[in-house]
C-alpha positions in Angstrom: 12.3 17.7 -16.5 11.1 14.7 -14.2 9.4 12.1 -15.9 6.2 12.0 -15.6 4.5 9.2 -13.0 3.0 6.2 -13.8 0.2 5.5 -12.2 -0.9 9.2 -12.6 -0.7 8.7 -16.4 -3.1 5.0 -15.7 -5.7 7.4 -14.1 -5.5 10.0 -16.9 -6.1 6.7 -19.2 -2.6 7.6 -20.9 -1.5 4.4 -20.3 -3.3 0.9 -20.0 -4.7 -0.6 -16.7 -7.3 -3.5 -16.3 -9.3 -2.3 -13.9 -10.9 -3.9 -11.0 -12.6 -0.7 -9.0 -12.9 3.2 -9.9 -14.8 6.1 -8.7 -13.7 9.2 -7.9 -11.8 9.8 -5.6 -9.5 6.0 -6.2 -9.1 4.3 -9.4 -8.0 -0.1 -8.2 -6.5 -2.3 -10.5 -4.3 -5.8 -11.2 -0.1 -5.4 -11.1 1.1 -5.9 -14.2 4.1 -7.7 -12.4 2.0 -9.8 -9.9 3.4 -11.1 -6.8 0.5 -14.0 -7.7 -2.2 -13.4 -9.8 -5.6 -11.1 -8.5 -2.7 -8.9 -6.8 -4.2 -5.0 -6.5 -3.2 -1.6 -6.5 -5.1 1.0 -5.0 -4.0 4.5 -5.9 -5.7 7.7 -5.1 -6.4 9.7 -8.7 -4.2 12.5 -7.2 -0.9 12.5 -7.3 0.8 12.0 -3.5 3.8 10.3 -2.7 3.6 8.3 0.6 0.3 7.7 3.4 0.7 11.1 5.5 0.4 12.9 2.5 -3.4 11.9 1.9 -5.9 14.1 2.7 -7.4 13.4 5.9 -11.0 13.6 4.9 -9.9 11.4 1.9 -8.1 8.4 4.5 -11.7 6.4 5.7 -12.5 6.3 2.2 -8.9 4.8 1.0 -9.1 2.4 3.8 -12.8 1.5 3.4 -12.0 0.7 -0.2 -9.0 -1.1 1.1 -11.7 -3.0 3.2 -13.9 -4.3 0.3 -11.2 -5.4 -1.5 -9.5 -8.0 0.5 -12.7 -9.7 0.6 -13.3 -9.8 -2.8 -10.0 -10.3 -4.0 -9.9 -13.2 -1.3 -13.4 -14.7 -1.6 -13.6 -13.8 -5.2 -10.0 -16.3 -5.6 -10.4 -18.5 -3.0 -7.2 -17.5 -1.2 -6.3 -18.2 2.4 -5.9 -14.6 3.4 -4.0 -11.5 2.1 -1.1 -9.9 2.3 -1.5 -6.0 2.4 1.3 -3.7 3.0 1.6 0.0 2.0 5.5 1.4 0.8 6.5 4.5 1.8 9.3 5.7 -0.2 11.2 2.5 0.5 10.7 0.1 -1.3 8.0 2.2 -3.3 9.1 1.8 -7.4 5.7 4.1 -8.2 6.2 7.9 -6.5 3.3 7.3 -5.7 0.4 6.5 -3.6 -0.5 3.0 -3.4 -1.8 -0.1 -1.5 -1.0 -3.9 -2.8 -3.9 -6.6 -1.9 -2.0 -9.1 -2.7 -4.2 -12.6 -2.4 -2.3 -16.0 -0.3 -2.4 -19.0 -0.1 -1.2 -21.5 3.0 2.4 -22.6 2.0 3.0 -20.4 -1.4 6.1 -20.1 -1.2 6.5 -16.7 -0.4 8.2 -15.0 2.7 7.7 -11.7 4.1 10.4 -11.6 6.6 11.0 -9.0 8.2 14.7 -8.7 9.8 17.0 -8.4 10.8 15.6 -7.8 14.2 17.2 -4.9 16.4 16.4 -5.9 19.9 16.8 -3.1 22.6 19.1 -3.0 24.4 21.4 -1.0 27.2 22.7 1.2 24.4 18.9 1.8 22.8 16.1 1.4 25.9 12.7 0.7 24.4 11.9 4.1 26.4 14.5 6.6 24.6 13.0 5.2 21.8 8.3 5.4 22.2 9.3 8.9 23.9 10.5 10.3 20.4 7.9 8.8 18.8 5.7 10.4 21.2 6.8 14.2 21.2 6.8 13.3 16.9 3.8 12.3 17.3 2.3 15.8 18.7 3.3 17.9 15.6 2.4 15.6 13.2 
């Protein structure tokens, strides 16, 4: 039997969480292992693992809440900015769609490093990759 989803258990009230927002479709709560204090997670109340599984009719409300929380985290905590992040499968500590709103301050020490970089070349042509994505986009 598979292990019950931690976020589904939080949504159901079976596990504690410090909630900052709740509506019919979403729950936002503070991460219990924050990168910085105020690090907030936004989850849909239905169990989904990745962003592409979020029903189209819920996308606007989910991201509108993310925008509101971005402003609330930054303004409420006096942060200089924020990092907004969704991991799909890789680096996803809980297999349930969740969006991170992480408050940031200049020189806070966090290095969000996107690397190593792999430039396009004669063997890996940029247009070939673009065409593969365009073709997959048609069927998505």
